[in-house]
MIVO-357106 format. One line per 4 residues: for each residue x, y, z of C-alpha. Coordinates in steps of 0.2 Angstrom, whole numbers, plus 2048, in hexadecimal, padded with zeros to 3 digits. Layout:
BEGIN
X/Y/Z  ... $
REM end
This chain:
BEGIN
892/B85/32A  886/B84/339  87C/B94/33E  886/B95/34F $
896/B94/346  893/BA4/33C  894/BAF/34B  8A6/BB1/347 $
8AB/BB5/335  8BC/BAD/32F  8C5/BBA/326  8D5/BBE/31C $
8DE/BCE/31E  8E3/BD8/30F  8ED/BE7/314  8E4/BE6/325 $
8D2/BE5/31E  8CA/BD5/324  8C1/BCD/315  8B4/BC0/319 $
8B8/BAE/314  8A5/BA9/315  89C/BA4/305  88C/BAC/2FF $
881/BA0/309  88A/BA2/319  88B/BB5/317  878/BB6/315 $
876/BAB/325  882/BB6/32F  878/BC5/32A  868/BBD/32F $
86F/BBA/340  874/BCC/341  862/BD2/33C  85A/BC6/349 $
866/BCD/357  864/BDF/351  877/BE1/351  87D/BF0/346 $
887/BE9/338  890/BF3/32A  892/BE8/31B  8A0/BEE/30F $
8A0/BE6/2FE  8B3/BE8/2FC  8BD/BE9/2EB  8CF/BEE/2E6 $
8CA/C00/2E3  8C4/C02/2F5  8D4/BF9/2FB  8DF/C05/2F2 $
8D5/C14/2F8  8D7/C0D/30A  8E9/C0C/308  8EA/C1E/303 $
8DD/C25/310  8E0/C1F/322  8CF/C24/327  8C7/C1A/319 $
8D2/C0B/31F  8CC/C0D/330  8BA/C0C/32A  8BC/BFC/321 $
8C5/BF4/32F  8B8/BF9/33B  8A9/BF1/330  8A1/BE2/337 $
8A2/BD9/326  8AC/BDC/317  8A8/BD0/309  8B3/BCD/2FA $
8A9/BD5/2EC  8B7/BD9/2E0  8BF/BCA/2D6  8D0/BD3/2D9 $
8CE/BD0/2EC  8CA/BBE/2E9  8D9/BBC/2DF  8E4/BC5/2EC $
8DE/BBA/2FA  8E3/BAB/2F0  8F3/BB2/2EB  8F8/BB4/2FD $
8F3/BA3/302  8E3/BA8/30B  8D5/BA5/2FE  8C3/BAA/302 $
8B5/B9D/2FD  8AE/BA7/2EF  8AA/BB9/2E9  89B/BC0/2F2 $
895/BCE/2E6  88B/BDC/2EE  87E/BDC/2E1  87A/BCA/2E4 $
87B/BCB/2F7  86E/BD9/2F7  862/BCE/2ED  866/BBF/2F9 $
861/BCA/307  851/BD0/2FF  84D/BBE/2FC  84E/BBA/30F $
845/BCA/312  837/BC4/308  835/BB4/313  837/BBE/323 $
82D/BCE/31F  83C/BD9/321  83C/BEC/320  848/BF4/314 $
84E/C06/312  857/C0C/302  863/C1B/302  86D/C23/2F5 $
870/C28/2E2  863/C33/2DA  851/C36/2DD  84B/C2E/2CD $
856/C1E/2CF  852/C1C/2E1  840/C1D/2DE  841/C11/2CF $
84B/C05/2DA  83F/C05/2E8  831/C01/2DB  83B/BF3/2D3 $
840/BEB/2E4  82E/BEC/2EB  828/BE3/2DB  835/BD6/2DC $
834/BD2/2EE  822/BD7/2F4  824/BCE/305  831/BDB/309 $
82B/BEC/30F  835/BFB/307  832/C07/316  83B/C16/30F $
847/C1C/302  851/C2C/2FF  85D/C33/2F3  870/C35/2F8 $
871/C47/2F4  873/C4F/305  880/C57/30F  887/C55/321 $
87B/C62/327  86C/C56/323  874/C46/32A  86A/C47/33A $
85A/C49/331  85E/C3A/326  864/C2F/334  854/C32/33E $
849/C2F/32F  852/C1E/32C  851/C1A/33F  83E/C1E/33F $
83B/C11/331  841/C02/33D  849/BFA/32E  851/BE9/32E $
85D/BED/31F  864/BFE/319  86C/BFE/308  876/C0E/304 $
87D/C14/2F3  887/C24/2F5  897/C29/2ED  8A6/C1E/2F0 $
8AF/C2B/2FC  89F/C2E/306  895/C1D/307  8A0/C12/313 $
8A6/C20/31E  894/C27/320  88D/C16/324  89B/C13/331 $
898/C24/33A  885/C21/33C  883/C0D/33C  87F/C0D/34F $
872/C1C/34D  868/C14/33F  860/C07/34A  862/BFB/33B $
86B/BEB/33D  872/BE8/32C  879/BF7/321  881/BF4/311 $
889/BFF/304  883/BFA/2F3  88D/C05/2E7  885/C05/2D6 $
878/BF7/2DA  869/C03/2D9  86E/C09/2C7  86D/BF7/2C2 $
85D/BF3/2CC  854/C02/2C5  859/BFE/2B3  864/C0D/2B1 $
873/C02/2AE  874/BF0/2A9  87E/BE3/2B3  88C/BDA/2AA $
887/BCA/2A0  88B/BB9/2A7  89A/BB8/29C  8A2/BC7/2A2 $
89E/BC1/2B4  8A6/BB0/2B1  8B5/BB8/2A9  8B6/BC4/2B9 $
8B5/BD3/2AE  8A5/BDC/2B4  8B0/BEB/2B8  8B3/BED/2A5 $
8A1/BEB/2A0  89D/BF9/2AD  8AB/C04/2A6  8A4/C02/294 $
893/C08/29B  89B/C16/2A6  8AC/C1C/29D  8AD/C29/2AB $
8B3/C1C/2B7  8C3/C19/2AE  8CE/C23/2BA  8C7/C18/2C8 $
8CB/C08/2BE  8DE/C0D/2BF  8DE/C06/2D1  8DB/BF4/2CB $
8EC/BF1/2C3  8F4/BFB/2D0  8EC/BEF/2DD  8F2/BE0/2D4 $
904/BE6/2D2  904/BEB/2E5  8FE/BDA/2EB  90B/BD1/2E0 $
919/BDC/2E7  913/BDC/2F9  90E/BC9/2F9  916/BC6/30A $
90F/BD6/312  8FD/BD6/30B  8F6/BCE/31A  8FE/BDB/326 $
8F6/BEB/32C  8FB/BF9/31F  8F0/C08/322  8FB/C13/316 $
906/C0F/306 $
REM end
């Protein structure tokens, strides 16, 4: 796909949420274009848990619909798109996308800001990324433990950094709505929620081995590392059953169940 063609992203609608059909290479090129044009772009790494949350929470559904780019991170989303006859090109995992953008940043001397998780993990993440991508400048980092009364202070801190990329790792119910609320104020062209990626980069958690990735069972490996996530995992079978039941209506706008 040519650079010019990536100005418009082909998508598949899953309950009104527009998932990108771009492969990883074209996704990266699209985001390079957005950085070069300094256009605020919220990247959501969408999965079945988020879709189910959006169906139960109209405000969250609106946030996902308003994002400039929603990539099919979860294998369940890839399956659902194929099931309704609108397949995506491939899964675009958020962890891999983060590293691909850092590789580009290395070549282009991009500035990166990291936000979220605990102070110890964010510090270690900054160290690891700076070592791995010395051509990138980590211009700032901050833990994710702050309330609405500190939002303005954090936003101004990020804005002053004049970053090209902002990676955010906050709680699932906070991350995307918070990015959506302030994406114009940040002054950063590409803002991406990265969930648990900082835990892996810092070494606090291990990424699923290749065999789990090939079997599309990364969720199981993460559950084994973090058993406390089991309640969230109930959304996965619910999503599959719902898509199978709603096959003719999955592509329609459905803000609530």
